[in-house]
C-alpha positions as CSV (number, residue, x, y, z in Angstrom):
1,M,3.6,16.5,7.5
2,K,0.4,15.0,6.2
3,R,0.4,17.3,3.2
4,N,4.0,16.3,2.3
5,L,3.4,12.6,2.9
6,I,0.7,12.4,0.2
7,R,2.2,14.9,-2.2
8,A,2.8,12.3,-4.9
9,T,-0.5,10.6,-4.5
10,T,-2.5,13.8,-4.8
11,V,-0.6,14.7,-7.9
12,G,-1.7,11.3,-9.3
13,A,-5.3,12.3,-8.9
14,A,-4.8,15.2,-11.3
15,L,-3.7,12.6,-14.0
16,G,-7.2,11.1,-13.8
17,V,-8.3,7.5,-13.7
18,A,-6.3,6.8,-17.0
19,G,-3.1,7.5,-15.1
20,L,-3.8,4.9,-12.4
21,I,-1.9,2.1,-14.2
22,A,-1.6,-1.2,-12.4
23,P,2.0,-2.4,-11.7
24,A,3.3,-4.9,-14.1
25,G,1.9,-8.4,-13.6
26,A,-1.0,-7.2,-11.5
27,I,-4.1,-9.3,-11.6
28,A,-7.6,-8.0,-12.5
29,A,-9.8,-9.8,-10.0
30,P,-10.2,-8.4,-6.5
31,V,-7.3,-9.6,-4.2
32,D,-8.3,-12.1,-1.5
33,E,-6.8,-15.1,0.2
34,N,-7.2,-17.2,-3.0
35,N,-6.2,-14.5,-5.5
36,C,-3.1,-13.6,-3.7
37,A,0.6,-12.8,-4.3
38,K,1.9,-15.0,-1.5
39,V,5.5,-14.4,-2.4
40,S,7.2,-11.5,-4.0
41,T,10.9,-11.7,-5.1
42,P,13.2,-9.6,-7.3
43,G,12.7,-11.8,-10.3
44,N,9.0,-12.4,-9.7
45,P,7.5,-9.4,-8.0
46,A,4.0,-10.9,-8.4
47,G,2.4,-7.6,-9.2
48,W,4.2,-5.5,-6.6
49,G,5.9,-2.4,-7.8
50,N,5.3,1.2,-8.8
51,T,4.5,2.3,-12.4
52,F,2.6,5.4,-11.6
53,S,3.9,8.1,-13.9
54,D,4.2,10.6,-11.0
55,E,6.1,8.2,-8.8
56,Q,8.9,7.0,-11.0
57,G,11.8,5.5,-9.2
58,Q,10.0,5.3,-5.9
59,A,9.4,1.5,-5.6
60,G,11.0,-0.3,-2.7
61,K,13.9,-2.7,-3.2
62,Y,14.3,-6.3,-2.0
63,S,16.6,-6.8,0.9
64,D,18.1,-9.6,3.0
65,V,17.2,-7.7,6.2
66,N,14.7,-9.7,8.3
67,V,12.0,-7.8,10.3
68,N,10.3,-10.8,12.0
69,V,12.0,-13.6,13.9
70,N,9.7,-16.1,12.3
71,D,10.6,-15.0,8.7
72,E,14.2,-15.2,7.8
73,D,14.1,-14.8,4.0
74,G,14.3,-11.0,3.6
75,S,11.9,-8.0,3.2
76,L,11.1,-5.0,1.1
77,R,13.3,-2.0,1.8
78,F,12.4,1.7,1.4
79,E,15.4,4.1,1.6
80,T,14.7,7.8,1.3
81,T,17.2,10.6,0.6
82,A,17.2,14.3,0.1
83,T,16.8,13.7,-3.7
84,T,14.2,10.8,-3.2
85,P,12.3,11.8,-0.1
86,R,9.5,9.3,-0.7
87,Q,9.2,5.7,-1.7
88,A,6.2,3.5,-2.2
89,S,5.3,0.1,-3.6
90,Y,1.8,-1.1,-4.5
91,H,-0.3,-4.0,-5.7
92,S,-3.5,-4.0,-7.6
93,A,-6.6,-4.6,-5.5
94,G,-8.8,-5.3,-8.5
95,Q,-11.5,-2.8,-7.6
96,L,-12.2,-4.4,-4.3
97,P,-15.2,-2.7,-2.7
98,L,-13.9,-0.4,0.0
99,A,-16.5,-1.6,2.4
100,D,-14.7,-5.0,2.5
101,V,-11.3,-3.6,3.5
102,A,-12.0,-3.4,7.2
103,K,-13.4,-6.9,7.4
104,Q,-9.9,-8.4,7.4
105,P,-6.6,-7.5,9.2
106,L,-4.5,-4.7,7.8
107,T,-1.1,-5.6,9.1
108,F,2.6,-5.6,8.2
109,H,5.8,-6.2,9.9
110,K,8.3,-3.3,10.0
111,S,11.8,-2.4,11.2
112,E,12.7,0.9,12.8
113,G,11.7,3.7,10.5
114,Q,8.7,5.4,9.0
115,A,6.1,3.4,7.1
116,N,2.4,4.0,6.0
117,W,-0.5,2.2,4.6
118,Q,-1.5,3.7,1.2
119,I,-5.0,2.6,-0.1
120,R,-5.9,4.3,-3.4
121,V,-9.6,4.4,-4.1
122,T,-11.9,5.7,-6.8
123,G,-15.7,6.2,-6.8
124,A,-15.6,7.9,-3.4
125,E,-17.8,10.8,-2.5
126,T,-15.1,13.4,-3.0
127,G,-17.1,15.7,-5.4
128,S,-14.8,14.9,-8.3
129,E,-15.7,12.9,-11.4
130,D,-13.5,9.9,-10.6
131,G,-13.8,10.0,-6.8
132,F,-10.1,9.5,-6.4
133,A,-8.6,9.6,-2.9
134,T,-5.8,8.0,-1.0
135,L,-6.4,6.6,2.5
136,V,-3.3,6.8,4.7
137,W,-2.3,5.5,8.1
138,T,1.1,5.9,9.7
139,A,2.6,2.9,11.6
140,P,4.1,3.5,15.1
141,E,7.8,3.8,15.5
142,G,9.9,0.8,16.3
143,K,10.2,-2.7,15.1
144,V,6.6,-3.9,15.3
145,Q,3.7,-5.6,13.7
146,A,1.9,-2.6,12.5
147,D,-1.8,-3.0,13.1
148,P,-4.3,-0.1,12.7
149,A,-7.3,-2.0,14.1
150,G,-9.3,0.5,16.2
151,S,-7.1,3.4,15.3
152,N,-8.6,6.8,14.7
153,Q,-5.5,8.1,12.9
154,W,-6.6,7.3,9.3
155,Y,-7.1,10.2,7.0
156,A,-8.1,10.8,3.3
157,T,-6.4,13.1,0.9
158,R,-9.7,14.4,-0.4
159,D,-12.7,15.9,1.4
160,L,-15.4,13.3,2.2
161,P,-18.9,14.1,3.6
162,G,-18.4,15.1,7.2
163,I,-14.6,14.4,7.1
164,P,-12.3,17.2,5.7
165,K,-9.2,16.0,3.9
166,F,-6.2,15.2,6.2
167,S,-8.6,15.0,9.3
168,N,-8.1,12.0,11.5
169,A,-10.9,9.4,11.8
170,T,-11.4,5.7,12.1
171,L,-11.2,3.6,8.9
172,D,-14.9,2.6,9.5
173,K,-16.0,6.3,9.5
174,I,-13.9,7.0,6.4
175,I,-15.4,4.0,4.6
176,E,-18.9,5.1,5.5
177,A,-18.3,8.6,4.3
178,A,-16.7,7.5,1.1
179,G,-20.0,5.8,0.1
180,E,-21.0,2.4,-1.2
181,K,-19.6,3.0,-4.7
182,A,-16.0,3.4,-3.5
183,V,-13.5,0.7,-4.7
184,V,-9.9,0.1,-4.0
185,N,-7.7,0.1,-7.1
186,H,-4.3,-0.3,-5.4
187,Y,-2.9,-0.9,-1.9
188,G,0.6,-0.6,-0.7
189,I,3.2,0.8,1.7
190,S,5.0,4.1,1.6
191,S,7.8,5.8,3.5
192,Q,8.3,9.5,3.7
193,P,10.1,10.5,7.0
194,A,9.9,14.0,8.2
195,G,13.6,14.6,7.7
196,N,13.5,13.1,4.2
197,T,16.4,10.7,4.9
198,G,15.6,7.3,6.4
199,T,15.4,3.5,6.0
200,V,12.6,1.1,6.8
201,N,12.0,-2.6,5.9
202,V,8.6,-4.1,5.7
203,D,7.3,-7.7,5.2
204,N,4.2,-9.9,5.5
205,V,1.8,-7.3,4.2
206,S,-1.8,-8.5,4.9
207,F,-4.7,-7.0,2.9
208,N,-8.2,-8.6,2.6
209,G,-7.0,-12.0,3.6
210,C,-3.9,-12.0,1.4
211,T,-0.5,-11.9,3.0
212,T,2.6,-11.2,0.8
213,N,6.0,-12.4,2.0
214,F,8.9,-10.4,0.4
215,K,12.0,-12.5,-0.2
216,A,15.5,-11.4,-1.0
217,T,16.1,-14.2,-3.5
218,D,14.1,-15.8,-6.2
219,D,12.3,-19.1,-5.8
220,A,12.9,-21.9,-8.4
221,G,9.3,-23.0,-8.5
222,G,7.8,-25.2,-11.2
223,F,5.1,-22.7,-12.1
224,G,7.6,-19.9,-13.0
225,S,6.0,-16.4,-13.0
226,L,2.5,-17.9,-12.3
227,E,3.5,-19.6,-9.1
228,N,2.3,-16.9,-6.7
229,L,-1.2,-16.9,-8.2
230,F,-2.0,-20.3,-6.7
231,P,-3.3,-20.8,-3.1
């Protein structure tokens, strides 16, 4: 299952760093609570999407389904089929040091269905020139606030010192093994259920102090496409 789950992300590594293109509208500085896409809508995705050449057509779609009783403006929907067994949406992390990732909550709300954290890094101690790897954690089943804090179910798609690829470990141990030069280029959520066909909605994705609310309809804000860049 793990090998199938990261099929597309490992293919991306073969394309090299030049193939790791940021989604349209992504911002260059490391994402944090101030440099944050606070709202993402169909007309203003605020850097969220999927333009990786090996993942064409896999981006999630905006939905009016709510996954949190305190958030009634929609979510991001991943719907997989036999012909599209995997979907994923990402945002640029602006080469955030991987060591910083575990210092802030890594949470998101989800409906019933299969959903995973996807953290794409370069500069890790993988033995390859670019040090590319994807760090993956699968959320529990059910309608929950997914929170991997303390989980030992993370894994990397490349061998790291002392941690073979696809082997479970805590995020802290993976970060330590990846080395101090490792940086996060993109973070996101994916869905690839075991039976290929499935649906899951996600919302309120929190990464390094930045929480993105996915909304089904566009906001008519005065700053237009720049509105989400302001705290």
